[in-house]
C-alpha positions in Angstrom: 1.8 -21.9 0.6 -0.9 -24.4 1.4 -2.8 -23.5 4.6 -2.0 -26.9 6.4 1.8 -26.4 5.7 1.5 -22.5 6.7 0.0 -23.5 10.1 2.6 -26.3 10.8 5.3 -23.9 10.0 4.1 -21.3 12.2 3.0 -23.8 15.5 6.8 -24.9 15.1 7.9 -21.4 15.7 6.2 -21.4 19.1 9.8 -22.5 20.6 11.8 -19.6 21.4 15.3 -19.1 19.9 18.1 -17.7 21.9 21.3 -16.0 21.6 24.6 -17.8 23.0 23.0 -21.1 23.2 21.1 -20.6 26.4 17.2 -21.4 26.2 14.8 -18.3 27.1 13.2 -20.3 29.7 16.1 -21.2 31.4 17.2 -17.4 32.3 13.8 -15.8 32.5 13.8 -16.5 36.2 17.2 -14.9 36.7 16.6 -12.0 35.0 15.0 -8.6 36.3 13.5 -6.9 33.4 11.6 -8.3 30.2 11.0 -6.1 27.2 8.5 -7.2 24.4 8.6 -6.0 20.9 5.5 -6.6 18.7 5.7 -5.6 15.0 4.0 -5.7 11.5 5.2 -5.0 8.0 3.5 -4.4 4.7 0.1 -4.5 6.0 -1.0 -2.5 2.7 -4.4 -1.5 3.8 -5.6 -4.8 4.7 -8.3 -3.9 7.3 -10.7 -7.0 7.3 -9.7 -10.6 7.5 -9.3 -12.6 4.0 -12.1 -14.1 2.9 -12.6 -18.0 4.2 -12.2 -19.0 0.5 -9.4 -17.0 -0.1 -6.7 -19.5 -1.8 -3.4 -18.4 -0.1 -4.7 -16.8 3.1 -8.1 -18.1 4.2 -9.8 -16.4 7.2 -6.5 -14.8 8.2 -5.6 -11.2 9.5 -7.8 -8.5 10.4 -7.1 -5.3 12.6 -9.7 -6.3 15.1 -8.0 -9.6 15.4 -4.7 -8.3 15.8 -6.0 -5.8 18.3 -7.2 -8.6 20.4 -3.7 -10.3 20.3 -1.9 -7.1 21.3 -4.1 -6.3 24.2 -3.5 -9.9 25.5 0.2 -9.5 25.3 0.3 -6.2 26.9 -1.7 -7.6 29.5 0.8 -10.3 30.2 3.8 -7.8 29.6 3.0 -4.0 30.1 6.6 -3.4 29.0 5.8 -3.9 25.5 6.4 -1.8 22.2 4.3 -2.1 19.1 6.2 -1.1 15.9 5.6 -1.2 12.2 8.3 -1.6 9.3 6.4 0.4 6.5 4.1 0.0 3.5 1.1 0.6 5.6 -0.8 2.1 2.6 -2.0 0.7 -0.7 -3.6 -2.7 -1.2 -7.3 -2.5 -0.7 -10.2 0.1 -1.7 -10.0 1.3 2.0 -6.7 3.2 0.7 -8.4 4.4 -2.7 -11.3 5.9 -0.7 -9.8 7.3 2.4 -6.2 8.1 1.2 -4.5 6.4 4.5 -7.0 8.2 7.0 -8.3 4.8 8.1 -5.3 3.2 8.4 -3.6 5.9 10.6 -6.7 6.0 12.8 -6.7 2.3 13.3 -3.1 2.2 14.2 -3.5 4.8 16.6 -6.5 2.9 18.4 -4.3 -0.1 18.7 -1.5 2.3 20.3 1.3 1.9 17.8 4.3 3.4 19.3 6.3 4.2 15.9 6.5 3.2 12.4 8.9 3.8 9.3 7.9 4.8 5.7 7.4 2.3 2.9 7.6 3.1 -0.8 4.0 2.4 -0.9 3.3 5.1 1.8 4.3 7.8 -1.1 1.5 6.4 -3.5 -0.8 9.2 -2.8 2.1 11.5 -3.0 4.2 13.2 -0.1 1.4 15.9 0.2 -1.2 13.2 0.6 1.1 11.4 3.3 1.4 14.8 5.2 -2.2 15.4 4.9 -2.9 12.1 6.9 -0.3 12.7 9.7 -2.7 14.4 12.0 -4.4 11.0 12.2 -1.5 9.3 13.3 -1.0 9.2 17.2 2.5 7.5 16.8 5.9 8.5 15.6 6.9 8.1 12.2 10.7 7.6 12.1 13.0 7.9 9.1 16.9 8.4 9.5 17.8 8.2 5.8 15.2 10.2 4.2 15.9 14.0 4.4 12.7 15.8 3.9 14.1 19.4 4.5 12.8 20.8 1.1 9.2 19.0 1.4 6.1 19.6 3.5 7.2 16.6 5.5 10.1 18.4 7.0 10.3 18.6 10.8 7.2 16.1 10.6 9.4 13.0 10.7 12.1 12.2 13.3 15.2 10.0 12.6 14.6 8.1 16.1 12.8 8.1 19.4 13.8 6.9 22.8 11.0 4.8 24.7 11.8 4.0 28.6 10.0 0.8 29.7 10.7 -0.4 33.3 13.9 1.7 33.4 15.4 0.2 30.3 16.0 2.6 27.6 14.9 1.5 24.0 16.2 3.3 20.8 14.0 3.1 17.7 15.1 4.5 14.4 13.8 4.0 10.9 15.3 3.4 7.5 13.8 3.6 4.0 14.5 2.1 0.6 15.8 3.9 -2.4 12.6 5.8 -3.8 14.4 6.7 -7.3 13.2 4.0 -10.2 10.7 2.5 -7.6 8.5 5.5 -7.1 7.7 8.5 -9.2 9.7 11.2 -8.5 6.4 13.4 -8.6 5.2 11.5 -5.7 8.2 12.0 -3.4 9.6 15.3 -4.9 12.6 16.5 -3.2 12.8 13.6 -0.8 16.6 12.9 -0.8 17.6 9.3 0.1 21.0 8.9 2.2 23.2 5.6 2.4 21.3 3.4 5.0 24.1 1.7 6.3 26.1 4.9 6.9 23.2 6.5 8.7 22.5 3.3 10.6 26.0 3.2 11.9 25.9 6.8 12.8 22.4 6.7 14.6 22.9 3.6 16.4 26.2 5.0 18.0 24.2 8.0 19.1 21.7 5.9 20.5 24.3 3.7 22.2 26.7 6.4 23.4 24.7 9.8 23.6 21.2 8.5 24.5 22.4 5.6 26.6 19.9 3.1 25.1 19.9 -0.4 26.7 18.2 -1.8 23.7 18.3 -0.7 19.9 15.7 -1.4 17.4 15.9 -0.6 13.7 12.6 -0.3 11.6 13.7 -1.1 8.0 12.0 -0.9 4.9 15.2 -2.1 2.8 14.2 -5.6 2.3 15.5 -8.9 4.0 18.3 -9.8 1.4 18.8 -9.7 -2.3 20.9 -11.7 -5.1 22.7 -8.3 -6.1 25.3 -7.8 -3.2 25.3 -3.9 -4.2 21.6 -3.4 -2.9 21.2 -2.6 0.7 19.2 -5.2 2.6 18.5 -6.0 6.3 21.3 -8.9 6.4 23.7 -6.4 4.9 22.8 -4.0 7.4 23.2 -6.5 10.3 26.6 -7.5 9.4 28.1 -4.1 8.6 26.8 -2.3 11.5 27.3 -2.3 15.4 24.8 -1.5 18.4 21.8 -2.7 16.7 19.9 -5.5 18.8 17.0 -6.0 16.4 16.1 -5.3 12.9 12.5 -5.4 12.0 12.2 -5.4 8.2 9.7 -5.0 5.5 9.4 -4.5 1.8 10.3 -8.1 0.5 7.3 -9.5 2.3 9.4 -12.3 3.5 7.9 -14.4 6.2 10.2 -15.7 9.1 8.8 -18.1 11.7 11.5 -17.1 13.9 14.1 -14.2 13.8 17.4 -14.7 12.0 20.4 -14.7 14.0 23.3 -12.6 12.3 26.8 -11.8 13.7 27.2 -7.9 13.4 30.5 -6.1 12.6 32.1 -6.8 15.8 30.8 -10.4 16.0 28.1 -10.1 18.4 25.0 -11.8 17.8 21.8 -9.6 16.9 18.4 -10.7 15.4 16.7 -9.7 11.9 13.1 -10.4 11.7 9.9 -9.8 9.0 6.6 -11.7 9.2 5.4 -11.5 5.6 2.6 -9.2 4.6 -1.2 -8.1 4.9 -1.2 -8.5 8.7 -1.8 -12.0 8.7 1.2 -12.6 11.2 2.2 -10.5 14.2 5.8 -10.7 15.3 7.0 -10.9 18.7 10.6 -10.7 20.0 11.2 -10.9 23.8 14.5 -9.4 25.2 15.5 -10.1 29.0 17.9 -8.1 30.8 20.2 -8.7 33.8 20.6 -6.5 36.9 23.3 -4.3 34.9 20.7 -3.8 32.1 22.6 -6.0 29.9 20.5 -8.1 27.3 20.9 -11.6 28.8 18.5 -13.5 26.3 16.3 -12.9 23.5 13.9 -15.0 21.2 11.0 -14.4 18.9 8.3 -16.3 17.0 5.6 -15.4 14.5 2.1 -15.6 15.8 -0.9 -16.3 13.0 -3.7 -13.8 13.1 
């Protein structure tokens, strides 16, 4: 995409979308609580900005610039979570030299709250991933990868509940099928379970047992596919209930604003993904009424 077209499309995303036909601003003054979700996906070890002469992403991205944006938004709204949807590793010499150490340390400095695991996060083997966990001061979440016969057993949780301004936010992760995509010697005895079935169970637990007011799925399944048999974010959204937001990865899909999807019970929810390489930061805002029900939501992509 030409830079001019890209900037025009992203600028157009500055207007919030909303659920139920209401504008975000119209109800903001009438709500009591506001949660902001910031997110990235498929950063692929891109630490530095792209070169100014890059043909596709000139002078875009960079961890330091993302940190400045995140810090500014946190000042605006302290009730903010920062999340990642996987493929943190692989793509620049930083990964080849340091094996993921730098990526995890920088994400920790940015105070990421949680991330899920992408297929490229196994590129140094499951032992290589495990070796970098001490550098990650954030949760790695995966509900459908069973690691019990690997070194990652007990190191990864299916979900975590965060509390911001008395709003309970349940976050869980889903990974793509590794067979045929990743050499089995890299992921070893990791077992892949059906992500849609797992998501239905986990979101029920988060809603009923954990009493969450907002449920977020970090998905590395991919936005959509021509093959209807292949699980995707849009499938996940339509075949489950209780999930309010799916933050996607894997397909490097750029959405200038979240897609509104009706779930299994015809309730509207959001699916979002912001391309790749850290050139965008996703932002989704949720507003709650006095009963902690979602009154309104909207989002956009922010160019880094």
